[in-house]
N, C-alpha and C positions, 0 to 999 in steps of 0.2 A: 459445584461439583455435579450438579445436574446436566448442563450443556457439557462436560468436558465426558463424560459417564453416556451420554449420545454421539458425540463424534467418536467418542471409540465403536461403539456399537455398528456406526456407519462404515466404521474405516472398516471394519472384520468381515460387513459385509460384501462391501466391493469387493474386499481380497479373497472373499469363499465367491465369488459369482466370476471370477477372473479366474480362481485356480477352475473351475466346473469348465466353463467357456475352455480356457486351455487345456482340460485331460480327456471334452467332451469324446474326440475320433481314438482315440488312446481307449478311452471305455467300453465307446462302438466296435471297435474291431476286437478287446476283449470281449465281448458277450458274442459275435459276431465273428469271425474271420471269414468269411467269405462275402467274396463283396459278388453281389447277384448278376452284374452285366458280365465278369469272366466267365463265372458261372453257368451262366445262359450260353455263354458264345462255348465253351468246350461241351454242352451238351448238345447243340445246335452241330457239333461238328462229328459225335462220337455216333450219332443218330443212324442206325442202319435204314436202308432205306425197305418202305412198307409194311413199317412195324407198328401190327396196331389196325393193318386194311381192315381185316376181316369184321373188325368191330363198326367202320365206317362201312359195311355192306349189309351188315343184318335191318330188316326188316324194322326194328323198334327206331333203330337213328335213324336209317332215313325219314320214318312217320315224324321223327323229333324234330329233322330241320329242316322239312317241310313245314310245321308246326301245322300239321295238324293233331297235333297230341297236347293239349290245353290250351291250344289258341293264343297264347300267347306272345307278345313279342320281346316282353325279357326273361324265356328261358333260358333255364339252366344247365349244362352238361357237370355231374359234377363225378369225378374217374378216383375210387377209392380203395386201398389194397394195405398189402403189408408192405414194407419199404421194401427197394430193390425187384421189384414186381414189373416195371416197362411202366408206369405211369408218366413219367416225364418224356419219357419220347413216343409218345402218340402223337401225332401232327392231324 
Protein backbone atom coordinates (compact mmCIF):
# COMPACT_ATOMS: atom_id res chain seq x y z
CA UNK A 1 0.00 0.00 0.00
CA UNK A 2 2.76 2.41 0.93
CA UNK A 3 4.69 1.75 -2.31
CA UNK A 4 1.56 2.24 -4.44
CA UNK A 5 0.76 5.50 -2.68
CA UNK A 6 4.34 6.71 -3.20
CA UNK A 7 4.20 5.83 -6.91
CA UNK A 8 0.91 7.71 -7.28
CA UNK A 9 2.36 10.80 -5.57
CA UNK A 10 5.45 10.70 -7.82
CA UNK A 11 3.23 10.32 -10.86
CA UNK A 12 1.09 13.27 -9.73
CA UNK A 13 4.18 15.43 -9.12
CA UNK A 14 5.50 14.57 -12.59
CA UNK A 15 2.15 15.45 -14.17
CA UNK A 16 1.95 18.75 -12.32
CA UNK A 17 5.53 19.65 -13.25
CA UNK A 18 4.88 18.93 -16.94
CA UNK A 19 1.64 20.91 -16.88
CA UNK A 20 3.31 23.94 -15.27
CA UNK A 21 6.24 23.77 -17.70
CA UNK A 22 3.89 23.47 -20.68
CA UNK A 23 1.74 26.39 -19.54
CA UNK A 24 4.64 28.64 -18.53
CA UNK A 25 4.62 30.72 -21.72
CA UNK A 26 0.84 31.06 -21.56
CA UNK A 27 1.01 32.18 -17.94
CA UNK A 28 3.77 34.70 -18.67
CA UNK A 29 1.82 36.09 -21.63
CA UNK A 30 -1.25 36.41 -19.42
CA UNK A 31 0.73 38.23 -16.71
CA UNK A 32 2.24 40.68 -19.18
CA UNK A 33 1.23 40.68 -22.82
CA UNK A 34 4.01 43.20 -23.57
CA UNK A 35 7.00 41.89 -25.47
CA UNK A 36 9.90 44.03 -24.14
CA UNK A 37 11.90 43.85 -27.39
CA UNK A 38 8.93 44.98 -29.51
CA UNK A 39 8.01 47.69 -27.00
CA UNK A 40 11.57 49.04 -27.03
CA UNK A 41 11.64 49.09 -30.83
CA UNK A 42 8.27 50.88 -30.90
CA UNK A 43 9.50 53.53 -28.47
CA UNK A 44 12.67 54.05 -30.53
CA UNK A 45 10.60 54.46 -33.70
CA UNK A 46 8.25 57.00 -32.09
CA UNK A 47 10.97 59.02 -30.37
CA UNK A 48 11.12 62.67 -31.39
CA UNK A 49 14.58 64.15 -31.86
CA UNK A 50 15.89 66.30 -28.98
CA UNK A 51 13.22 65.29 -26.45
CA UNK A 52 14.72 65.94 -23.03
CA UNK A 53 17.67 67.84 -24.47
CA UNK A 54 17.07 70.63 -21.95
CA UNK A 55 17.82 68.18 -19.14
CA UNK A 56 21.10 67.13 -20.70
CA UNK A 57 22.17 70.77 -20.93
CA UNK A 58 21.64 71.61 -17.24
CA UNK A 59 24.63 72.22 -15.01
CA UNK A 60 23.39 69.59 -12.57
CA UNK A 61 23.35 66.89 -15.24
CA UNK A 62 26.73 67.90 -16.65
CA UNK A 63 28.28 67.77 -13.17
CA UNK A 64 26.76 64.36 -12.56
CA UNK A 65 27.95 63.11 -15.94
CA UNK A 66 31.49 64.41 -15.35
CA UNK A 67 31.55 62.59 -12.02
CA UNK A 68 32.10 65.67 -9.88
CA UNK A 69 28.93 65.02 -7.87
CA UNK A 70 29.55 62.19 -5.41
CA UNK A 71 32.73 61.04 -7.17
CA UNK A 72 31.26 57.58 -7.72
CA UNK A 73 31.97 55.18 -10.57
CA UNK A 74 28.56 53.65 -9.95
CA UNK A 75 26.42 56.78 -10.22
CA UNK A 76 22.84 56.14 -11.26
CA UNK A 77 20.48 58.62 -12.87
CA UNK A 78 16.92 57.97 -11.76
CA UNK A 79 14.07 59.68 -13.59
CA UNK A 80 10.73 59.64 -11.87
CA UNK A 81 7.38 61.11 -12.77
CA UNK A 82 3.82 60.35 -13.67
CA UNK A 83 3.05 57.89 -16.47
CA UNK A 84 3.01 59.47 -19.89
CA UNK A 85 5.20 62.49 -19.17
CA UNK A 86 8.03 61.35 -21.49
CA UNK A 87 10.61 59.63 -19.28
CA UNK A 88 10.89 56.72 -21.69
CA UNK A 89 11.70 58.99 -24.61
CA UNK A 90 14.62 60.84 -23.00
CA UNK A 91 17.80 59.60 -24.53
